[in-house]
DSSP file (Angstrom, degrees, kcal/mol; ACC not computed):
  #  RESIDUE AA STRUCTURE BP1 BP2  ACC     N-H-->O    O-->H-N    N-H-->O    O-->H-N    TCO  KAPPA ALPHA  PHI   PSI    X-CA   Y-CA   Z-CA
    1    1 A M              0   0    0      0, 0.0     2,-0.4     0, 0.0     0, 0.0   0.000 360.0 360.0 360.0 126.8  121.1  268.4  306.7
    2    2 A T        -     0   0    0      2,-0.0     2,-0.5     0, 0.0     0, 0.0  -0.845 360.0-149.8-106.1 137.4  117.7  267.8  308.3
    3    3 A I        -     0   0    0     -2,-0.4     2,-0.5     2,-0.0     0, 0.0  -0.920   9.6-154.5-107.2 127.1  116.9  264.8  310.5
    4    4 A Y        -     0   0    0     -2,-0.5     2,-0.5     2,-0.0    -2,-0.0  -0.884   4.9-160.4-103.9 126.1  113.3  263.6  310.5
    5    5 A L        -     0   0    0     -2,-0.5     2,-0.5     0, 0.0    -2,-0.0  -0.906   3.0-161.6-106.6 132.2  112.1  261.7  313.5
    6    6 A I        -     0   0    0     -2,-0.5    -2,-0.0     4,-0.0     2,-0.0  -0.948  15.9-131.6-114.5 128.0  109.0  259.5  313.2
    7    7 A S    >   -     0   0    0     -2,-0.5     3,-0.8     1,-0.1     0, 0.0  -0.290  22.8-113.1 -73.6 164.3  107.1  258.5  316.3
    8    8 A I  T 3  S+     0   0    0      1,-0.2    -1,-0.1     3,-0.0    -2,-0.0   0.826 113.5  57.4 -65.7 -32.4  106.1  254.9  316.8
    9    9 A M  T 3  S+     0   0    0      2,-0.0    -1,-0.2     0, 0.0     2,-0.1   0.624  85.4  97.2 -79.5 -12.9  102.4  255.6  316.5
   10   10 A E    <   -     0   0    0     -3,-0.8     2,-0.3     2,-0.0    -4,-0.0  -0.460  53.0-176.4 -75.9 149.5  102.7  257.1  313.0
   11   11 A F        -     0   0    0     -2,-0.1     2,-1.0     0, 0.0     3,-0.1  -0.939  36.1 -95.2-141.6 165.3  101.9  254.9  310.0
   12   12 A N     >  -     0   0    0     -2,-0.3     4,-1.6     1,-0.2     5,-0.1  -0.701  33.4-175.0 -86.1 101.8  102.0  255.2  306.3
   13   13 A K  H  > S+     0   0    0     -2,-1.0     4,-2.6     1,-0.2     5,-0.2   0.864  82.4  57.0 -66.0 -36.1   98.5  256.2  305.3
   14   14 A Q  H  > S+     0   0    0      1,-0.2     4,-2.2     2,-0.2    -1,-0.2   0.896 105.2  51.2 -63.4 -39.6   99.3  256.0  301.6
   15   15 A N  H  > S+     0   0    0      2,-0.2     4,-1.7     1,-0.2    -1,-0.2   0.906 111.2  47.6 -64.0 -42.2  100.4  252.4  302.0
   16   16 A I  H  X S+     0   0    0     -4,-1.6     4,-2.2     1,-0.2    -2,-0.2   0.918 111.5  50.5 -65.6 -43.3   97.2  251.4  303.7
   17   17 A Q  H  X S+     0   0    0     -4,-2.6     4,-2.7     1,-0.2    -2,-0.2   0.875 108.4  52.4 -63.5 -37.0   95.0  253.2  301.1
   18   18 A S  H  X S+     0   0    0     -4,-2.2     4,-1.9     2,-0.2    -1,-0.2   0.876 109.4  49.4 -67.5 -35.6   96.8  251.4  298.3
   19   19 A K  H  X S+     0   0    0     -4,-1.7     4,-1.9     2,-0.2    -2,-0.2   0.897 112.6  47.8 -68.5 -39.4   96.2  248.0  300.0
   20   20 A V  H  X S+     0   0    0     -4,-2.2     4,-2.5     2,-0.2    -2,-0.2   0.924 112.3  48.5 -66.3 -44.4   92.5  248.9  300.4
   21   21 A S  H  X S+     0   0    0     -4,-2.7     4,-2.3     1,-0.2    -1,-0.2   0.860 109.7  53.1 -66.5 -33.4   92.1  250.0  296.8
   22   22 A A  H  X S+     0   0    0     -4,-1.9     4,-1.8     2,-0.2    -1,-0.2   0.899 110.0  47.6 -65.9 -39.7   93.8  246.9  295.6
   23   23 A A  H  X S+     0   0    0     -4,-1.9     4,-1.8     2,-0.2    -2,-0.2   0.906 112.0  49.6 -66.8 -41.2   91.4  244.8  297.6
   24   24 A E  H  X S+     0   0    0     -4,-2.5     4,-2.5     1,-0.2    -2,-0.2   0.897 109.2  52.7 -64.1 -39.5   88.4  246.8  296.2
   25   25 A T  H  X S+     0   0    0     -4,-2.3     4,-2.7     1,-0.2    -1,-0.2   0.893 106.7  52.8 -62.7 -39.8   89.8  246.4  292.7
   26   26 A H  H  X S+     0   0    0     -4,-1.8     4,-2.0     2,-0.2    -1,-0.2   0.907 110.6  47.0 -62.8 -42.3   90.0  242.6  293.1
   27   27 A V  H  X S+     0   0    0     -4,-1.8     4,-2.1     2,-0.2    -2,-0.2   0.912 113.2  48.5 -66.5 -42.6   86.3  242.5  294.2
   28   28 A I  H  X S+     0   0    0     -4,-2.5     4,-2.7     1,-0.2     5,-0.2   0.913 109.8  52.8 -63.8 -42.2   85.2  244.7  291.3
   29   29 A D  H  X S+     0   0    0     -4,-2.7     4,-2.3     1,-0.2    -1,-0.2   0.895 109.3  49.0 -61.0 -40.6   87.2  242.5  288.9
   30   30 A E  H  X S+     0   0    0     -4,-2.0     4,-2.2     2,-0.2    -1,-0.2   0.913 112.7  47.5 -66.5 -41.4   85.5  239.3  290.1
   31   31 A G  H  X S+     0   0    0     -4,-2.1     4,-2.2     2,-0.2    -2,-0.2   0.911 112.7  48.6 -65.0 -42.4   82.1  240.9  289.8
   32   32 A L  H  X S+     0   0    0     -4,-2.7     4,-2.7     1,-0.2     5,-0.2   0.895 110.4  51.8 -65.3 -39.8   82.8  242.2  286.3
   33   33 A R  H  X S+     0   0    0     -4,-2.3     4,-2.2    -5,-0.2    -2,-0.2   0.919 110.3  48.3 -62.6 -43.8   84.1  238.8  285.2
   34   34 A A  H  X S+     0   0    0     -4,-2.2     4,-1.7     2,-0.2    -2,-0.2   0.912 113.4  47.9 -63.5 -42.3   80.9  237.1  286.5
   35   35 A Y  H  X S+     0   0    0     -4,-2.2     4,-2.2     1,-0.2    -2,-0.2   0.930 112.0  48.3 -64.4 -45.7   78.7  239.6  284.7
   36   36 A M  H  X S+     0   0    0     -4,-2.7     4,-2.9     1,-0.2     5,-0.2   0.851 107.5  55.6 -67.4 -33.3   80.6  239.4  281.4
   37   37 A L  H  X S+     0   0    0     -4,-2.2     4,-2.4     2,-0.2    -1,-0.2   0.901 108.1  49.5 -63.2 -39.3   80.5  235.6  281.5
   38   38 A K  H  X S+     0   0    0     -4,-1.7     4,-2.3     2,-0.2    -2,-0.2   0.926 112.3  47.7 -63.3 -44.1   76.7  235.8  281.8
   39   39 A V  H  X S+     0   0    0     -4,-2.2     4,-2.6     2,-0.2    -2,-0.2   0.939 113.0  47.5 -62.7 -47.5   76.5  238.2  278.9
   40   40 A Y  H  X S+     0   0    0     -4,-2.9     4,-2.6     1,-0.2    -1,-0.2   0.900 112.3  49.5 -62.5 -41.0   78.8  236.0  276.7
   41   41 A N  H  X S+     0   0    0     -4,-2.4     4,-2.1    -5,-0.2    -1,-0.2   0.898 111.3  49.6 -64.5 -39.6   76.9  232.9  277.5
   42   42 A F  H  X S+     0   0    0     -4,-2.3     4,-1.7     2,-0.2    -2,-0.2   0.916 113.1  46.4 -63.7 -43.9   73.6  234.7  276.7
   43   43 A M  H  X S+     0   0    0     -4,-2.6     4,-2.0     2,-0.2    -2,-0.2   0.893 111.3  51.7 -66.7 -39.7   75.0  235.9  273.4
   44   44 A A  H  X S+     0   0    0     -4,-2.6     4,-2.1     1,-0.2    -1,-0.2   0.888 108.3  51.2 -65.2 -38.8   76.4  232.4  272.5
   45   45 A S  H  X S+     0   0    0     -4,-2.1     4,-1.3     1,-0.2    -1,-0.2   0.866 109.2  51.7 -66.8 -33.6   73.1  230.8  273.2
   46   46 A G  H  < S+     0   0    0     -4,-1.7    -2,-0.2     2,-0.2    -1,-0.2   0.880 109.6  49.1 -67.4 -38.0   71.5  233.4  270.8
   47   47 A V  H  < S+     0   0    0     -4,-2.0    -2,-0.2     1,-0.2    -1,-0.2   0.885 109.4  52.2 -68.0 -38.7   74.0  232.6  268.1
   48   48 A L  H  <        0   0    0     -4,-2.1    -1,-0.2     1,-0.3    -2,-0.2   0.780 360.0 360.0 -70.8 -26.0   73.4  228.8  268.4
   49   49 A L     <        0   0    0     -4,-1.3    -1,-0.3    -5,-0.2    -2,-0.2   0.497 360.0 360.0 -77.4 360.0   69.6  229.2  268.1
């Protein structure tokens, strides 16, 4: 049986990276949504003409 000791200064890098990637994904999703709304509005105006 092995006992693992973790010092106080160590932190979970994977957890931090997952939080950063989640934040980046949220920003990308908002930008993509805004772009696609512009495209859909442009296409709808073309159909109505």
